[in-house]
C-alpha positions in Angstrom: -43.5 -16.4 -59.9 -43.4 -16.8 -56.2 -46.1 -15.3 -53.9 -43.5 -13.9 -51.6 -39.8 -13.2 -51.8 -37.3 -13.0 -49.0 -35.1 -9.8 -49.1 -33.8 -10.1 -45.6 -30.2 -10.7 -46.7 -30.3 -8.1 -49.6 -27.7 -5.4 -49.8 -28.1 -1.9 -51.1 -26.8 -1.2 -54.7 -23.3 0.2 -54.9 -24.4 2.1 -57.9 -27.1 4.0 -56.2 -24.9 7.0 -55.8 -24.0 7.1 -59.6 -27.7 7.4 -60.6 -29.1 10.7 -61.9 -31.9 12.8 -60.6 -34.3 14.6 -63.0 -34.7 18.3 -62.1 -36.2 21.2 -64.0 -33.8 24.1 -64.9 -34.3 27.1 -67.0 -31.3 27.7 -69.4 -30.9 30.6 -71.9 -31.7 29.6 -75.5 -28.2 30.6 -76.4 -26.7 28.0 -73.9 -29.1 25.4 -75.3 -28.2 26.2 -78.9 -24.4 26.1 -78.0 -24.7 22.6 -76.4 -27.0 21.4 -79.2 -24.5 22.5 -81.8 -21.7 20.8 -79.9 -23.9 17.8 -79.7 -24.0 17.5 -83.5 -20.2 18.0 -83.9 -19.5 15.2 -81.2 -22.4 12.8 -81.6 -23.1 13.1 -77.8 -26.5 14.1 -76.6 -26.7 17.8 -75.6 -28.0 17.0 -72.1 -25.1 14.6 -71.5 -22.7 17.3 -72.6 -24.2 19.8 -70.1 -23.9 17.2 -67.3 -20.4 16.5 -68.2 -19.6 20.2 -68.2 -21.2 20.7 -64.7 -19.5 17.7 -63.4 -16.1 19.2 -64.4 -16.9 22.4 -62.8 -17.9 20.7 -59.6 -14.8 18.5 -59.4 -12.5 21.5 -60.0 -14.6 23.6 -57.6 -15.0 26.4 -60.2 -17.0 29.4 -59.1 -18.8 31.6 -61.5 -17.5 35.0 -62.1 -20.7 37.1 -61.8 -20.7 40.6 -63.2 -23.9 42.6 -62.8 -24.6 45.1 -65.6 -26.5 48.1 -64.5 -29.3 49.2 -66.6 -29.1 52.5 -68.3 -30.6 55.3 -66.3 -31.7 57.3 -69.4 -35.3 58.6 -69.3 
């Protein structure tokens, strides 16, 4: 092994953009259960399935339909 290496002519990796970034996200237990079940059916890790689904949503520019349910005002 050399003491020093010359990286002056190195270039950035073209695959750097394709890398993944670890994040912490809170998902409902029902969502996790759904993807874990789908994982056993397909043989694909559930985290990969979630990533594939979110990639598809991003590519198609899908926006979530949010409906807020009001709580019962019974006392």
